[in-house]
N, C-alpha and C positions, 0 to 999 in steps of 0.2 A: 790492523794498525790504524790509529786515528790520523786523519789528514788535517793539516793546519793551514791549507791554502784557502784564502778568503776570496769572495766574489770580486772584491776591489782589485786583487792581484790579477784575476782573470781579465777584468775589464782593461786594466793598464796594459796587459800583455797584448790584447786584441788591438788596442789603440796605438801600440808601438811606442809608448812613452816611458817605459821602465828602463832601468839601467841594463847595459848589455850583459853583465855578469848575472843579474837576476833573471833576465830573459832566458839565458841558456839553462839556468837551473830549473826554471818553470817548464821549459820545453822538455827537458829530460824527465821531469816529474809527470807531465801529461802522458808521456809514452808508457809509464809504468803504472799509472793510477787510473782505473776504469771510471771512477766517479768523477774525477776532475776532467777527464777527457770528455765525458758526457756533458758536463756543465759548460765546457769550452765550446762544444758544437752548438749548444742551445744559445749561448751568448752571441756566437758568430751569426747564427741564423736570425736572431733578433735584430742585430745591427744591419744585416743585409736587407731585412724587411723595412726598417726605418729609412734606409737610403733610397728606397723606391717610392716613398710617399710623394704625392703630387704637390707641387709648389702652389700656395694660395697667394694670388695677387691681391695686394692691399687696395682698398677703395680710395677714390679721390679724397684727399684731405685727411686720410686716416692718421698719417704721421703727426700732423698738426694737432688733431684731437687727442691722439694718444699721449703726446708730450704734455699738452695743456692739462689734461685730466690727471695724469700721473703726477705732475708738479703740484697741483692743488692738493692731491692726496698726501704726498710726501710732506708738504708744509704742515699738515695736521698732526704728524707723528712727533711726539715729544723726545723720544730717545732713539727710535729706530725708524729707518725708512721703510716704505711699503715693501720694497724688494727684499730687504733683510728679514722683515717679519714673515713674509710668505716663505722664503727659503728656510728659515728656522722651523716654522710650523711643519712644512713638508718633510724636512729632514728628520724632525722628531717623530713624525707620524710613521715614516717608513722604517726608522731604526727601532722604534719601540713596539709597534703593533704588527706590522707586516714583516714576513720573513725576508731576509736579505735578498735583494734583487740587483741586477746589473745597474751600473751607473747610468747607462744610456736610457734605461727605462725611468729612472728617477728624474733625469733631466726632462724627458718628454712629459711626465706627469706634472712636474713643477711648471713647465711652460704652459701646459693646458690650463692649470689653475690660475696662473697669472693672467692669461688671456681672458678667462671667465670673469675674474675680478675687474679687469679693465672694462670689459663690455658691460658689466653690471653698473659700474660707476658712470659709464657713458650714458647708459639708459636713464639713470637717475638725473643726470645733468640735462639730458634731452627732455625729460618730463617737465622741466621748469620753463621751457620755451613757451612764450605766450601763444594762446590759440583763441580762435573765435568761439565764444560761448553761444552767442546768438546775434543775429542782425535783422533789422527790419527796415523797409524802405529802400531807397536807392543808395546802396553802399557797395563799393568795389575796392579792390586792392590791386595796385600796379606791382607785379612781380618782376623785379629787376632781372632775375635769372632767365625769365621767359621773354622779357622786353614786351610785355603785353598786360592789359587790364583783365582781371578775372573777377567774377562775382563772388563776394564773400559768402562762405558757407560754414556751418557749424563744424568745429574741430579742425579747421584749417589753421596751420601753424604759421606764425610770422617769421620772416627772415630779415636779416640786415639789409637795408636799402628799400624795403617795401614802403609803398605810399598808400595810406588809407584815406579814401575820399568819400565824403557823404554829401548828399544833397539835402534840401530843405525837408525836415520832418523825419529824416533817417536816424537810426541809432544802431550802435554796435558795441557789444561787450567783449573785452579782451581779458583773458585770465592767465596769470602765471601761477600754477598750482602751488599753494602754500606760501605765496609771496605777495601777490597783489591782484586787484581787479581794476580795470579801466573801463570807462564809458566815454565814447565819442558821440557827439550829438550834432544834428542839424547840418548847416553848411560848414564843413570842416575839412581841412587837409593836414594830415599828420604824417611825417616821415620817420620810419624806424632807423635812426642814425647810428645806433649802437645796440648790440644784443650779444652778450657774452655770458655763457652759463658755466659755472664751476660746480664742484661737487655738492656744495650746500648753499650756493648763493647765485645771484644773477645781477649783472650790471646792465642797466637799460638806459638808452638815450633816445628821447623823442623830440623831434623838431616840429613845433606847431606853427604852420604858416598862417592859418586863420581858423577860427572856430572855437568849439568848447570841449574841454577835456575834464573829466572827473576821475579822481584817483583815490582808492582806499587800500592801504597796505594792511597786511596781517601781522600777527605776532612773529611769524616765521621770517619776516622781511629783515630782521636784524642781521647785519653783516653784508647785506646786499646794498646796491647803489642805484639811484635813479636820478637822472637829470632831465629837465624839460627846458628846451631852448625855444625862445620866441625872438622876433625881431628886436624887441626892446630889452630883454633881460635873459638871464639864465637862472633857473630855479633848481635848487638841490633839495631833494626830499629827505626828511629825517624822520621816518616812521609817522605817517600822518594820513588824514583824510582831507582832501582839498579839491577845489575847483579852480580852473584857470581858463580865462576867456581872452582870445586874441582877435582884435579887429584892426586891420591895417598895421600901423606901427605902435598900437596901444595894447597894453596887457593889464588885465585885472585879475587879482588873486584873492580868493577867500579860503580860510582855513577853519575846519571844524575841530580837528584833533591834531595833536602833535605840532610840528614846526616845519616851515619851509624857508630856506635861505634864498633870497633874491639877490642876484648880482647884476648891477646895471652895466650897460655896455658903453664905454666912452667913444666919442666920435673918432673915426679912423685917422683924421688929421691931427688929433690930440693924443694919439697913442704914445705912451711914454711920458706925457705931460700930466694927464689925468689918469688916476688909478680907478679901477672898478670899485664901486661902493657896495657893501653888503648890508642887507636889511633882513632881519629875522622876523617873520610873521608867525605868530603863535595862535593857539586855539581861540576861536571867537573873533579873530581879527581879519582885516582886509587891507590890501595895499594896491596902489595903482602906479604904473610906470609907463613912460613914453620913450620911444627910441632916442638915445643920446641925452636923456634927461634923467636926473636922479630920481629914485623911487620915493614916493610919498611916505610920510611917517605912518605906520600902521594905525588903523582906527578900528573901533568895534563894528562888527557887522550890524546892519540895520535889520529890523524884524522881517522886512520883505526879502532881503538878501539871504537871511537865515532860512526862511521858508523855501527859497529857490534851491537850496543846497541839500534839502532833506533826503533827496533820492540817493545821496551818498550812502545812507544806511541800508540801501538795497544791495550795495556792492560789498558784501561780507560773505565769507565762506560758511559761517554758521549764523544765519539771520536770527535776530532776537528782538524782543520788545524794547523800544527806545522811548524814554521820556524826553519830549522835545523842549528842553529848557536851556540849551546851550552848554558850553563847557568852560567858560571863562569866569572871571571874578564876579560877574553879575548874574550868575545862574540862580542865586537865591531869589532874585527879583522874578525870574521866570517861574520859580516854584510857588512863591507866595503872592506874586503880583496879580494873580488871577487863576482860573482853573487851567492847570498845565495840560496840554494835549499829549497824547501818546500815539506812537506809530507801531502798528503790528503788521509785519510782512505777511504776505499770503502763505509763504512756506511755513510760518510759525503757527498760523491759525489752525492748521490741521492737528497740532499737538496740544492745543489748549482745550480743556473740557468745554463743551458747548454752553453749559449754564454759566460758567465763569466768563466766557467771551461775551455772551449776551448781556451780562451784568455790567461789564466794562463799557460796552456801547450804550447801555441805558443811562449810565452816569454821564458820559460824554455828551450824548444827545440832549439830556436834560439841561446841562450847563450851556450848551450852544444855543438852545431855544430861549434861554433866560427864564427858566422856571423858578418858582418860588424857592427861596433858600432852604426852607424846611423840607421841601420835596427832594431837593438835591441831597440834603443831609441824610434823609431816609434811604435813598437809593445808594448812597455811598456806604452806609452801614450794611446794607444788603450785600454790596460787593465785598466788603471786608469779611462778612460771614461766608460767602462763597469761596473766597481765597483760603480761608481756614480749612475748608473741606478738601481743597485740591492744592496743597502746598508743593511747590517745586522751585528750587533755588534758581533755575534758569530764567524764570520770569517773576519770581516773588518780590524781589527788591524794587524793580521798576513799578510794579503795580502798587506796592505799599506807598511809594512816594507819590504816585498818582492819587491814591486815596487820601493821603495827608494833605495834598494840595487842594482837593475838593472839600475836605472837612474845613480847612482854613477859609476857603471861599464861602462856605455856608455858615461861617462864624461859629463853628463848633470847635473852639480852640482846645478844649481838653481832649477831645478825641484826636485832633491833629497831633497834639503833644504825645499822646500814647502811641500812635502809629510811628511817629518819627523816632521816639525812644526805642521802639522795637527794632527799627532798622539799625540804629547806632549800636545797640547792645548785641543783637543777633548776628550782624554782619560788619564787625569793626574793620575788616580788611577791605571792604567794598569801597569803590570810588564814591559811593553815595553816602558813606558814613559821616564824613566831615560836613557834607551838606545837610544831613539830618540834624546834627548837633547845632549847626548854624541856624537852621530853621527853628529849633526849639528856643534858642537864645533870643531870636528875633520876636517870637510870639510872646515870651515873657517880658521883653523890653517894650515892644510897641503895642501889643494888644492887652496884656494882663497887667502892665505897668509894675511888674515885679523886678526891679533893677538888681536886687541882691542875687536872685537866681540867675538872671541873665548874665551878670558879671562872672559868676562862678562857671557857667557853661562856656562862656567865651574863653576864660582862662584855661579851662581843661582842654578846649579845642586847640588852642595855640600850643599847648604842651604835647598833646597826642598826635596832632597833624600839622606840624610847624611849616611844612612845605606846600600845604594845600592852598587853593585859591581862597577858601573860606578863612584861613588863618590871617590873610591880609586884611580882610574886612573885620575880623575879630579884634585885631590889634588896634584898628582905627576906633572901634566901638569902646574898647577898654580905655583908650586915651581920652575919649570924650566923656567918660563917666567919672573921671578923677575929680 
């Protein structure tokens, strides 16, 4: 005779939650059915085993971390919460793949999976906490939890309340994996005033009492927040590379890429009368502010200031060749105003063919020494030939622009046009494409005196790259040619 009793009925019977009439019917059935009696004993044995499991005490702060991470995860779900998704997946797995099992076992397995998901999420969040990449010189960290100073060591993770102190000549790199890199230099004191890690973001607050801080964010910084507080102002980072220097009550800010919002601090006696003023400092600009004084109007970085900030390009997760010409509306002047320098990080040199690397240095050295223009042109042609033998998109665009700059410097305008055209046509989505077209238009206008071709390129540039820095210049040139 086929038995219709389900495992669910057995589980409800053991838990004592079924109706009295059904309970009596099940009891009578168990007395007559050997199979159900066997299943009943197995289920009772399993429940007894689970009741003897040792209770695991939660670690300090686990409930806070659990709720915070869980809330971050739930917020990302569009239609279902994390708990609902896990419950549905587990239920479907057990109902469709595994033979029916007691409810108690289902609950235990679901709980284990939920805990593993939470622990995995916590591990991802913890992985974004900034750590010491390296330090040199007299650098130490005051650990608030220990109430003591400790020498900074590689892989040491920062904690809220930590104070980072450096003496003259010292340097320390701090890294949040996939988010940003920081460098603190020389005589500096910085306090980690806020450090909160979510599932895929990090909120960082740094209070700079004095000293120098360099920051370079990555593409993965989107969605995260960073504020830098000084005695004179508050700086909000909006995906950027910048340097901030604090001396007493004065703050200087220089930006290479992206934007930083500076908010001045009104005098305490005028709170409510004066509102903080916001100043946006963008790529290629600097601003200066003094405590309780409005921030100066942003100005262009000087050549000396620009050079002092070039080490920001070392603070990237994937170092690459950088053409040192700036990022603002005047970067065309850096390209064609003379032989543009190039920066090659040590970590990149290992991946560039030796012949190509030597050829780059040969051209740069020849220009630095003031060699004859014909000699510079010949060496630049040799570099172009070497590049054609070792094409690689990771460095080809920057080297092509370097070559174009040196052809222009050597007064070989036709070769410069050819190389710039190669960049514009081969890499139209590159940030260098609009600069390449602007360079071609400038050569036709100023060197070859072909106004018709210059006007056409300027017009095409405005149409293809309307929001680029070069489009601003192109519109001005078109207006002057009418």
